[in-house]
ZAMARGU-4260 file (C-alpha; in steps of 0.2 Angstrom, whole numbers, plus 5000, padded with zeros to 4 digits):
<rodrens>
0) 5000/5000/5000 | 5006/5018/4996 | 5013/5027/5011 | 5006/5044/5012 | 5012/5049/5029
5) 5024/5061/5021 | 5008/5071/5016 | 4998/5068/5031 | 5012/5075/5042 | 5014/5090/5031
10) 5006/5107/5031 | 4990/5110/5021 | 5000/5122/5010 | 5011/5108/5004 | 4996/5098/4998
15) 4990/5114/4990 | 5006/5115/4980 | 5004/5097/4975 | 4987/5101/4969 | 4993/5116/4959
20) 5006/5105/4951 | 4993/5092/4947 | 4983/5105/4938 | 4998/5110/4927 | 5007/5094/4925
25) 4997/5079/4931 | 5009/5066/4924 | 5022/5073/4937 | 5011/5067/4952 | 5011/5050/4960
30) 4998/5040/4951 | 4988/5036/4967 | 4988/5054/4973 | 4984/5060/4955 | 4968/5048/4956
35) 4964/5057/4973 | 4965/5074/4965 | 4955/5068/4950 | 4941/5063/4962 | 4942/5080/4970
40) 4940/5088/4954 | 4925/5077/4950 | 4917/5082/4966 | 4920/5100/4962 | 4913/5099/4944
45) 4897/5091/4951 | 4894/5102/4966 | 4882/5114/4958 | 4894/5128/4962 | 4894/5125/4981
50) 4913/5124/4980 | 4921/5137/4970 | 4938/5132/4961 | 4945/5134/4944 | 4958/5123/4936
55) 4966/5138/4927 | 4967/5148/4943 | 4974/5132/4952 | 4966/5138/4968 | 4961/5127/4982
60) 4945/5131/4992 | 4948/5135/5010 | 4933/5124/5016 | 4942/5108/5011 | 4951/5099/5025
65) 4965/5092/5014 | 4973/5082/5028 | 4957/5072/5032 | 4953/5070/5014 | 4970/5062/5011
70) 4967/5051/5027 | 4951/5045/5021 | 4959/5041/5004 | 4972/5031/5013 | 4958/5022/5022
75) 4950/5018/5005 | 4967/5011/4999 | 4970/5002/5015 | 4954/4992/5013 | 4957/4989/4994
80) 4974/4983/4998 | 4972/4974/5015 | 4954/4971/5018 | 4956/4953/5013 | 4966/4951/5030
85) 4950/4954/5040 | 4937/4948/5028 | 4924/4935/5035 | 4930/4921/5024 | 4931/4906/5036
90) 4915/4897/5039 | 4921/4887/5054 | 4933/4897/5065 | 4939/4915/5067 | 4952/4923/5056
95) 4970/4925/5063 | 4975/4943/5067 | 4987/4947/5053 | 4990/4965/5058 | 4979/4973/5044
100) 4978/4990/5053 | 4962/4995/5046 | 4955/5004/5062 | 4951/5023/5060 | 4965/5028/5072
105) 4978/5021/5061 | 4973/5034/5048 | 4972/5048/5060 | 4953/5048/5060 | 4940/5046/5074
110) 4922/5042/5077 | 4919/5060/5077 | 4923/5060/5059 | 4910/5047/5054 | 4896/5059/5050
115) 4907/5072/5041 | 4906/5073/5022 | 4921/5069/5011 | 4924/5072/4993 | 4934/5056/4990
120) 4918/5046/4991 | 4918/5050/4972 | 4933/5038/4970 | 4922/5023/4975 | 4906/5028/4966
125) 4897/5035/4981 | 4899/5054/4977 | 4903/5066/4991 | 4897/5057/5007 | 4900/5053/5025
130) 4914/5043/5032 | 4901/5031/5039 | 4895/5027/5022 | 4912/5026/5015 | 4917/5014/5028
135) 4902/5003/5027 | 4904/5002/5008 | 4922/4997/5010 | 4918/4984/5023 | 4904/4977/5012
140) 4916/4976/4996 | 4932/4971/5004 | 4929/4964/5021 | 4913/4954/5020 | 4912/4936/5014
145) 4925/4940/5000 | 4943/4947/5002 | 4953/4951/4986 | 4972/4952/4985 | 4978/4962/4970
150) 4989/4976/4977 | 5004/4969/4968 | 4997/4971/4951 | 5006/4984/4941 | 4994/4985/4926
155) 4982/4999/4930 | 4969/4993/4918 | 4968/4976/4927 | 4967/4986/4944 | 4953/4997/4938
160) 4944/4982/4930 | 4944/4973/4947 | 4939/4989/4957 | 4924/4990/4945 | 4920/4971/4947
165) 4921/4971/4966 | 4914/4988/4970 | 4900/4988/4958 | 4896/4972/4948 | 4898/4961/4963
170) 4882/4969/4971 | 4871/4967/4956 | 4856/4955/4961 | 4856/4937/4956 | 4841/4933/4945
175) 4829/4921/4953 | 4832/4907/4940 | 4850/4907/4944 | 4847/4906/4963 | 4837/4890/4958
180) 4852/4884/4948 | 4864/4887/4963 | 4852/4877/4974 | 4850/4863/4962 | 4869/4861/4960
185) 4871/4862/4979 | 4858/4849/4981 | 4867/4838/4968 | 4883/4840/4977 | 4877/4837/4995
190) 4865/4822/4991 | 4877/4813/4980 | 4890/4813/4994 | 4877/4808/5007 | 4871/4794/4995
195) 4888/4787/4993 | 4892/4788/5011 | 4876/4778/5016 | 4877/4765/5002 | 4896/4762/5002
200) 4901/4763/5020 | 4920/4764/5023 | 4924/4765/5005 | 4937/4778/5000 | 4929/4791/4989
205) 4938/4807/4995 | 4922/4816/4999 | 4919/4834/4994 | 4908/4836/5010 | 4911/4853/5017
210) 4916/4860/5000 | 4901/4856/4990 | 4899/4874/4984 | 4913/4868/4972 | 4899/4860/4961
215) 4889/4877/4960 | 4906/4886/4957 | 4911/4875/4942 | 4894/4876/4935 | 4895/4895/4935
220) 4913/4895/4928 | 4907/4884/4913 | 4892/4894/4910 | 4901/4911/4911 | 4915/4904/4900
225) 4903/4898/4886 | 4895/4915/4886 | 4912/4923/4884 | 4918/4913/4868 | 4925/4898/4877
230) 4922/4882/4867 | 4932/4869/4878 | 4936/4868/4896 | 4951/4857/4902 | 4950/4853/4921
235) 4964/4846/4932 | 4961/4841/4950 | 4967/4828/4963 | 4955/4816/4970 | 4945/4826/4983
240) 4928/4829/4976 | 4932/4821/4959 | 4918/4808/4959 | 4906/4823/4963 | 4913/4833/4948
245) 4912/4818/4936 | 4894/4815/4941 | 4887/4833/4943 | 4898/4843/4931 | 4905/4831/4918
250) 4889/4821/4916 | 4897/4804/4919 | 4882/4792/4922 | 4879/4787/4940 | 4878/4769/4933
255) 4896/4770/4928 | 4902/4777/4944 | 4892/4765/4954 | 4898/4750/4944 | 4916/4756/4948
260) 4911/4755/4967 | 4903/4738/4965 | 4919/4732/4956 | 4909/4727/4941 | 4915/4740/4929
265) 4921/4734/4912 | 4939/4738/4910 | 4940/4747/4893 | 4958/4741/4889 | 4966/4725/4882
270) 4980/4726/4894 | 4986/4735/4909 | 4981/4737/4927 | 4968/4751/4927 | 4967/4764/4942
275) 4956/4768/4956 | 4940/4776/4952 | 4945/4793/4959 | 4960/4795/4947 | 4951/4792/4931
280) 4948/4805/4917 | 4933/4809/4907 | 4927/4819/4892 | 4909/4826/4889 | 4900/4838/4879
285) 4887/4848/4889 | 4873/4861/4887 | 4875/4875/4899 | 4862/4885/4909 | 4861/4898/4895
290) 4859/4884/4882 | 4877/4885/4875 | 4887/4869/4870 | 4904/4867/4877 | 4917/4853/4877
295) 4923/4847/4895 | 4939/4837/4898 | 4944/4830/4915 | 4962/4824/4914 | 4967/4808/4923
300) 4979/4810/4937 | 4989/4800/4950 | 4989/4803/4968 | 5004/4814/4967 | 4995/4830/4971
305) 4997/4844/4957 | 5007/4833/4945 | 4992/4834/4933 | 4994/4854/4932 | 5007/4855/4918
310) 4998/4841/4909 | 4982/4851/4909 | 4991/4867/4902 | 5001/4857/4889 | 4985/4848/4883
315) 4976/4865/4882 | 4990/4873/4872 | 4990/4858/4860 | 4971/4860/4858 | 4973/4878/4855
320) 4986/4876/4842 | 4978/4862/4832 | 4959/4866/4834 | 4958/4885/4838 | 4972/4892/4828
325) 4980/4898/4844 | 4965/4908/4849 | 4967/4905/4868 | 4950/4913/4871 | 4942/4897/4864
330) 4950/4885/4878 | 4950/4887/4897 | 4962/4877/4908 | 4955/4875/4926 | 4966/4869/4939
335) 4957/4863/4955 | 4970/4863/4970 | 4969/4858/4988 | 4976/4872/5000 | 4990/4861/5007
340) 4996/4855/4990 | 4995/4872/4982 | 5006/4879/4996 | 5018/4864/4997 | 5020/4857/4979
345) 5034/4866/4970 | 5026/4861/4953 | 5014/4876/4956 | 5028/4888/4955 | 5035/4880/4939
350) 5018/4880/4931 | 5015/4899/4936 | 5033/4903/4929 | 5028/4895/4913 | 5012/4904/4911
355) 5018/4920/4901 | 5032/4912/4892 | 5030/4911/4873 | 5032/4892/4872 | 5020/4888/4886
360) 5007/4902/4886 | 4989/4896/4886 | 4980/4913/4888 | 4978/4911/4907 | 4973/4898/4919
365) 4959/4899/4931 | 4965/4891/4948 | 4951/4886/4960 | 4957/4881/4978 | 4946/4870/4988
370) 4953/4876/5004 | 4948/4864/5018 | 4961/4871/5030 | 4970/4855/5032 | 4982/4843/5023
375) 4979/4825/5028 | 4981/4828/5046 | 4991/4844/5046 | 4984/4860/5051 | 4987/4876/5040
380) 4999/4883/5054 | 5011/4869/5051 | 5008/4869/5032 | 5015/4885/5026 | 5024/4901/5031
385) 5014/4913/5020 | 4998/4921/5025 | 4989/4911/5012 | 4991/4895/5003 | 4989/4905/4987
390) 5003/4918/4991 | 5013/4911/4976 | 5000/4920/4965 | 5008/4936/4968 | 5023/4930/4958
395) 5014/4932/4942 | 5003/4946/4948 | 4988/4935/4948 | 4973/4942/4959 | 4966/4931/4972
400) 4948/4931/4977 | 4947/4923/4995 | 4928/4918/4998 | 4918/4910/5011 | 4913/4893/5005
405) 4897/4894/5014 | 4891/4909/5004 | 4886/4900/4988 | 4881/4916/4979 | 4897/4925/4984
410) 4907/4910/4977 | 4897/4910/4961 | 4900/4929/4959 | 4918/4927/4962 | 4920/4913/4949
415) 4910/4923/4937 | 4922/4938/4939 | 4937/4927/4938 | 4931/4919/4922 | 4928/4936/4914
420) 4945/4942/4920 | 4953/4928/4912 | 4945/4931/4896 | 4947/4950/4896 | 4966/4949/4901
425) 4971/4931/4896 | 4980/4930/4913 | 4980/4918/4928 | 4968/4921/4942 | 4965/4912/4959
430) 4949/4908/4968 | 4953/4903/4986 | 4936/4895/4993 | 4938/4893/5011 | 4928/4878/5017
435) 4931/4862/5028 | 4933/4844/5026 | 4919/4835/5035 | 4927/4818/5036 | 4946/4813/5038
440) 4958/4812/5023 | 4947/4797/5018 | 4931/4791/5024 | 4940/4777/5035 | 4951/4790/5044
445) 4946/4798/5060 | 4952/4816/5060 | 4948/4819/5079 | 4964/4811/5083 | 4974/4827/5078
450) 4960/4840/5077 | 4947/4837/5090 | 4942/4855/5093 | 4941/4859/5074 | 4930/4843/5071
455) 4919/4847/5085 | 4915/4863/5076 | 4913/4854/5060 | 4901/4841/5067 | 4889/4855/5072
460) 4890/4865/5056 | 4876/4864/5043 | 4881/4859/5025 | 4882/4872/5012 | 4865/4867/5005
465) 4857/4870/5022 | 4865/4886/5024 | 4859/4892/5007 | 4841/4887/5010 | 4841/4896/5026
470) 4848/4912/5017 | 4835/4911/5004 | 4821/4909/5016 | 4828/4924/5026 | 4828/4934/5010
475) 4811/4932/5005 | 4811/4915/4995 | 4798/4906/5005 | 4797/4892/4993 | 4816/4888/4995
480) 4814/4875/5009 | 4800/4865/5000 | 4809/4866/4984 | 4825/4859/4992 | 4815/4845/5000
485) 4808/4841/4983 | 4825/4841/4975 | 4832/4830/4988 | 4819/4817/4987 | 4819/4817/4968
490) 4838/4816/4967 | 4839/4803/4980 | 4827/4792/4971 | 4836/4795/4954 | 4852/4789/4962
495) 4844/4774/4969 | 4837/4770/4952 | 4854/4771/4945 | 4861/4759/4958 | 4846/4747/4954
500) 4852/4747/4936 | 4839/4758/4929 | 4848/4765/4914 | 4854/4783/4913 | 4858/4788/4895
505) 4876/4795/4893 | 4877/4812/4886 | 4878/4813/4867 | 4896/4817/4862 | 4904/4824/4846
510) 4922/4819/4843 | 4935/4832/4839 | 4947/4829/4825 | 4962/4825/4837 | 4950/4813/4846
515) 4946/4805/4829 | 4964/4803/4825 | 4966/4794/4842 | 4952/4783/4838 | 4960/4778/4822
520) 4975/4771/4831 | 4976/4754/4840 | 4985/4745/4854 | 5002/4739/4850 | 5006/4720/4850
525) 5023/4711/4851 | 5022/4708/4833 | 5023/4727/4829 | 5041/4727/4836 | 5047/4712/4825
530) 5052/4724/4811 | 5050/4743/4811 | 5039/4751/4797 | 5046/4759/4782 | 5051/4777/4786
535) 5063/4782/4772 | 5060/4797/4760 | 5065/4799/4742 | 5083/4805/4739 | 5077/4820/4730
540) 5067/4825/4745 | 5082/4822/4756 | 5092/4834/4746 | 5078/4847/4744 | 5075/4848/4763
545) 5094/4848/4766 | 5096/4863/4755 | 5081/4871/4764 | 5089/4869/4781 | 5106/4875/4775
550) 5099/4891/4768 | 5095/4908/4775 | 5090/4925/4769 | 5102/4936/4760 | 5101/4950/4773
555) 5104/4938/4787 | 5122/4937/4794 | 5124/4921/4805 | 5139/4920/4817 | 5154/4916/4807
560) 5158/4901/4817 | 5141/4894/4814 | 5142/4898/4796 | 5158/4889/4794 | 5150/4874/4803
565) 5136/4873/4791 | 5147/4875/4776 | 5156/4859/4782 | 5140/4850/4783 | 5136/4855/4765
570) 5153/4850/4759 | 5151/4833/4768 | 5136/4829/4758 | 5143/4836/4742 | 5160/4826/4743
575) 5155/4811/4753 | 5136/4809/4751 | 5135/4809/4770 | 5124/4817/4783 | 5130/4821/4801
580) 5119/4818/4817 | 5112/4836/4819 | 5107/4837/4801 | 5099/4820/4801 | 5089/4826/4816
585) 5083/4842/4808 | 5079/4832/4792 | 5067/4821/4802 | 5058/4836/4808 | 5058/4844/4791
590) 5051/4829/4783 | 5036/4829/4796 | 5032/4847/4795 | 5031/4847/4776 | 5018/4834/4778
595) 5008/4847/4788 | 5011/4838/4805 | 5016/4847/4821 | 5034/4845/4827 | 5036/4853/4844
600) 5052/4853/4854 | 5057/4861/4871 | 5070/4860/4884 | 5085/4870/4891 | 5095/4878/4876
605) 5087/4866/4863 | 5088/4879/4849 | 5106/4878/4848 | 5108/4862/4858 | 5117/4860/4875
610) 5132/4854/4865 | 5131/4867/4852 | 5126/4854/4838 | 5108/4858/4833 | 5108/4876/4829
615) 5090/4875/4824 | 5088/4894/4826 | 5102/4905/4820 | 5106/4922/4827 | 5111/4937/4816
620) 5128/4942/4823 | 5124/4961/4821 | 5105/4962/4826 | 5104/4946/4836 | 5088/4942/4826
625) 5083/4924/4826 | 5081/4913/4810 | 5072/4897/4811 | 5081/4885/4799 | 5065/4875/4796
630) 5053/4889/4793 | 5054/4891/4774 | 5055/4874/4767 | 5040/4876/4755 | 5025/4887/4753
635) 5013/4876/4763 | 5020/4868/4779 | 5018/4867/4797 | 5029/4878/4807 | 5043/4871/4817
640) 5039/4874/4835 | 5055/4875/4846 | 5057/4883/4862 | 5071/4886/4875 | 5062/4882/4891
645) 5064/4889/4908 | 5075/4880/4920 | 5063/4866/4924 | 5061/4848/4921 | 5046/4843/4931
650) 5034/4856/4924 | 5041/4857/4907 | 5041/4838/4904 | 5023/4838/4911 | 5018/4851/4899
655) 5025/4842/4884 | 5017/4825/4890 | 5000/4835/4890 | 5004/4842/4873 | 5007/4825/4866
660) 4991/4818/4874 | 4980/4830/4865 | 4986/4826/4847 | 4993/4810/4841 | 4999/4818/4824
665) 5011/4829/4833 | 5029/4824/4836 | 5033/4831/4854 | 5051/4831/4860 | 5058/4836/4877
670) 5077/4836/4878 | 5086/4836/4895 | 5101/4848/4896 | 5110/4832/4903 | 5101/4816/4904
675) 5105/4816/4923 | 5093/4831/4925 | 5078/4821/4921 | 5078/4814/4939 | 5070/4831/4943
680) 5055/4826/4933 | 5054/4808/4940 | 5036/4810/4946 | 5030/4814/4928 | 5040/4799/4922
685) 5034/4786/4935 | 5016/4792/4936 | 5012/4797/4918 | 5025/4792/4905 | 5028/4774/4911
690) 5011/4770/4917 | 4998/4781/4908 | 4992/4769/4895 | 4990/4755/4908 | 4982/4765/4921
695) 4971/4777/4911 | 4970/4769/4893 | 4978/4784/4886 | 4992/4782/4873 | 5006/4795/4872
700) 5020/4797/4859 | 5031/4809/4869 | 5050/4808/4865 | 5063/4811/4878 | 5081/4814/4873
705) 5093/4811/4887 | 5111/4815/4884 | 5121/4800/4890 | 5139/4794/4890 | 5154/4792/4900
710) 5167/4805/4895 | 5175/4810/4912 | 5162/4824/4916 | 5158/4817/4933 | 5143/4809/4942
715) 5131/4823/4937 | 5134/4823/4918 | 5137/4805/4913 | 5122/4794/4916 | 5104/4797/4912
720) 5100/4782/4923 | 5095/4770/4910 | 5092/4756/4923 | 5077/4766/4930 | 5068/4767/4914
725) 5071/4749/4910 | 5065/4744/4927 | 5049/4752/4922 | 5047/4743/4905 | 5034/4730/4904
730) 5018/4727/4893 | 5025/4737/4879 | 5023/4753/4889 | 5037/4763/4881 | 5052/4762/4869
735) 5070/4763/4875 | 5084/4767/4863 | 5103/4771/4863 | 5107/4775/4845 | 5123/4776/4836
740) 5120/4782/4818 | 5113/4798/4811 | 5101/4788/4799 | 5095/4777/4813 | 5091/4793/4823
745) 5081/4800/4808 | 5071/4784/4806 | 5067/4782/4825 | 5060/4800/4825 | 5049/4797/4810
750) 5044/4780/4816 | 5035/4788/4831 | 5021/4795/4819 | 5022/4780/4807 | 5017/4767/4820
755) 4998/4763/4821 | 4999/4767/4839 | 5009/4779/4851 | 5022/4775/4863 | 5034/4786/4873
760) 5051/4785/4866 | 5066/4787/4879 | 5082/4789/4869 | 5099/4790/4877 | 5107/4803/4866
765) 5126/4805/4862 | 5136/4820/4868 | 5155/4819/4862 | 5150/4808/4848 | 5138/4820/4840
770) 5152/4826/4828 | 5161/4809/4827 | 5163/4804/4808 | 5158/4786/4813 | 5140/4792/4817
775) 5138/4800/4800 | 5127/4791/4788 | 5126/4789/4769 | 5112/4798/4760 | 5106/4781/4754
780) 5102/4776/4772 | 5089/4789/4773 | 5079/4784/4758 | 5075/4765/4761 | 5070/4754/4775
785) 5067/4760/4793 | 5074/4760/4810 | 5086/4746/4814 | 5084/4738/4831 | 5100/4729/4830
790) 5115/4733/4819 | 5127/4718/4815 | 5146/4720/4814 | 5149/4726/4796 | 5168/4721/4797
795) 5164/4702/4799 | 5166/4692/4783 | 5168/4675/4790 | 5155/4673/4805 | 5160/4655/4807
800) 5177/4661/4814 | 5170/4673/4827 | 5174/4666/4844 | 5167/4681/4854 | 5153/4693/4852
805) 5153/4709/4861 | 5136/4716/4861 | 5133/4734/4868 | 5123/4750/4866 | 5128/4768/4862
810) 5144/4777/4863 | 5155/4762/4869 | 5153/4754/4852 | 5164/4766/4844 | 5178/4763/4857
815) 5177/4745/4855 | 5176/4746/4836 | 5192/4757/4836 | 5201/4744/4846 | 5195/4730/4834
820) 5201/4740/4819 | 5218/4746/4827 | 5223/4728/4832 | 5215/4720/4816 | 5204/4708/4827
825) 5193/4697/4815 | 5187/4684/4827 | 5177/4696/4838 | 5161/4703/4832 | 5153/4719/4839
830) 5134/4720/4839 | 5125/4736/4843 | 5108/4735/4852 | 5100/4751/4846 | 5083/4747/4854
835) 5084/4740/4872 | 5066/4739/4875 | 5055/4731/4868 | 5069/4718/4866 | 5072/4713/4848
840) 5072/4695/4852 | 5071/4689/4834 | 5085/4699/4828 | 5096/4693/4842 | 5091/4675/4839
845) 5096/4677/4821 | 5113/4684/4826 | 5115/4670/4839 | 5113/4657/4825 | 5125/4667/4814
850) 5138/4667/4828 | 5135/4650/4834 | 5152/4646/4840 | 5155/4662/4849 | 5154/4667/4868
855) 5143/4682/4871 | 5147/4697/4883 | 5137/4712/4886 | 5149/4727/4887 | 5143/4743/4896
860) 5151/4759/4902 | 5140/4760/4917 | 5143/4751/4934 | 5136/4734/4936 | 5121/4739/4946
865) 5116/4752/4932 | 5114/4753/4914 | 5105/4739/4904 | 5115/4724/4912 | 5103/4718/4925
870) 5088/4721/4914 | 5095/4711/4900 | 5100/4697/4912 | 5082/4696/4918 | 5074/4697/4902
875) 5086/4690/4888 | 5085/4672/4895 | 5088/4663/4879 | 5105/4670/4878 | 5119/4665/4890
880) 5131/4680/4891 | 5144/4687/4903 | 5144/4706/4908 | 5159/4718/4907 | 5157/4734/4916
885) 5163/4745/4929 | 5161/4739/4947 | 5145/4741/4956 | 5144/4759/4963 | 5133/4771/4973
890) 5138/4786/4962 | 5135/4785/4943 | 5153/4789/4939 | 5169/4795/4946 | 5173/4814/4947
895) 5191/4812/4943 | 5197/4812/4924 | 5212/4800/4927 | 5201/4787/4936 | 5188/4788/4922
900) 5201/4785/4909 | 5208/4771/4919 | 5191/4763/4921 | 5187/4765/4903 | 5203/4757/4897
905) 5200/4743/4909 | 5183/4739/4901 | 5190/4739/4883 | 5205/4729/4888 | 5194/4716/4897
910) 5182/4715/4882 | 5197/4710/4870 | 5207/4699/4883 | 5194/4687/4890
</rodrens>
């Protein structure tokens, strides 16, 4: 809040001088003080001559008590900025005293001033009026059942919009039909929970009881959104209240929900484990209160609270790109948080930091916090240091509307304001609905163990529906109680009928183009991985695309060092007909976008590549202007979407997973700066990427590029923890590769969209070997065939003489091959396993027959307890092989270069000496 003590402690003559300066040069005056003087002038202009002043004369009438006018203005600002600290937002217990300092004395005012008239009443739309009226209005606007936090917003347009919404629009009466709608949604929310609690005693459902106003709120958000150009709403939420939302917002039939409780639901998948009922996703098409049609999506989620958040915004961004031509007004992401999780989970910070970045912008997210004042058994005093669970909102200047969850109409008005704000400014906004949790964390948990006093209050407290019925009756709606009874009876009977297997018709649904694309795909089978599909392109197309990505405008001057690098790549093709690794990667992307399919890539420094190899976007050395090398390949093409990300793994990987989830015809790639860094996103990997298809029947074709390889860079920059991914591999859930040639990398990327299904691809990418000539591929390798899961030793001409087979994966192949060539070893074959999972059994079996006199050894750089060794030992049972590796280790690699070199040499020596 502005500190005007320098004014209130000054002589009136000083204020007069400020006013004279305002008349002459208003831009020289503090914006808040300027607003005060503008209000004074407005009062003068509308005073019918009772106050005499002239702007040209710049005189101040003597009958104005400037100091008190300023003090009342400070009081107005105080309530606008800090009224939320004393607002009556808690339905259960008194607010903590957070030192709001909103008493009259703090502003050098007394009760004797209450009936004095002040001109600054004009600033809040009251005209010149008494301090008593001003104070009552401020308490009504800012310290009633709603408290608004927005003093940190610097955009004055947003501030003025919020002033108008809170001080004027909020008090417009709710029409009778909307009151009935609120009562209907409260009735549905309350009775649904009561019914489940009665019929399924002790079963976990993570009840919404205490926060049932959420149902009326979501209904109002969707209705307001549809009236403001939104065509699709994407919702992410954890488990509390999810079943209620599915039934009473999404329109999932009660029969489906009850069958899941009964354990008789048909599992809509040919393999996999499924998930508990309160994690499942759902899509529907509903007709709003105002008769508008809108698509709704509730994303599936794990128990890891808030992990679904980046998935929702990524999904929304993809839908905006593919369906709505990047018109973000057409799609609204809603994230429903718990108070403990929004305060405690760092992913919230990451998602907010992404919100205004070019690569991750979705036009603003509406955040709705079901604030039940407790996390599992932890009271809010132990759950956060900030005043509010939503204090993180200030970081992106997102306003917060704190509202009492027992005041259904206030909640509905808040969410309507929030939805309109999001549409008006395409910015994030929070609603913090303070409510309570009637039961424990789940229905079998007794909360009185840790919060006996709180739960004594909750036991005695009426539910939101009862509170609203009482309110309606007290405000003249004499039919409210009878109407509520009728609604309850009908709804209860309806629920019983659904339970008794009387059919409820599912809502009609129109599939969107990306959904039709998903429906055209099928589940993968083991036979799909016997041989990869054809992914080659014509040689003339290779050369045309190559020329396109090696060109730039005449007036563009790339950095000389980069230009020299590109000229070397051009010379390589011209003289040897070969293509290097980075160019092969860009060729793969180019070949896809000219087919008008989306390629999106993000990660830290991906435009140039962490190892300065990609240079997908060049920089003009004089202007710093960027040039996307894949932008002008032909007249009609998709754009190449590549974004340097913020320093985030968890949030960004979740965003990209969500983007890939929305559209099967998009190749979505996330590259870790170093593969080791992906451990910062382990929740996304474990909960979504590895198990999403098995749990939720949702395929995903996300590509993860994880730089990997032992080059003496220490334990943080060597291993992408291949063993972790392989340990999670089963049921054809994902593909794990460690590729050694440029052409094979080209083909594996194109294969992602060529498959008649989608699978996450985890590729362990090279670092030092990006520029190694051995990885370059002849142009002919791009024109025929497809991805090679296994590559045989090209140097072996007499397989019957082979005594030993060293099979390996990735970078170490080239070190083994160099030794083989250097010492002219012709009785040792080196076989590359390019795809580690699904294991290419048939190709390995064929090589086993080919080298039928040989002893096999798996050779890896990683310690024995890491890498692929244990996975292959467990799964490749038809092959008896030894293992050559570093000794088992707690750390992934040594930090000492000499020890690294010694260990590496020992592996190579052992491989050729056994």
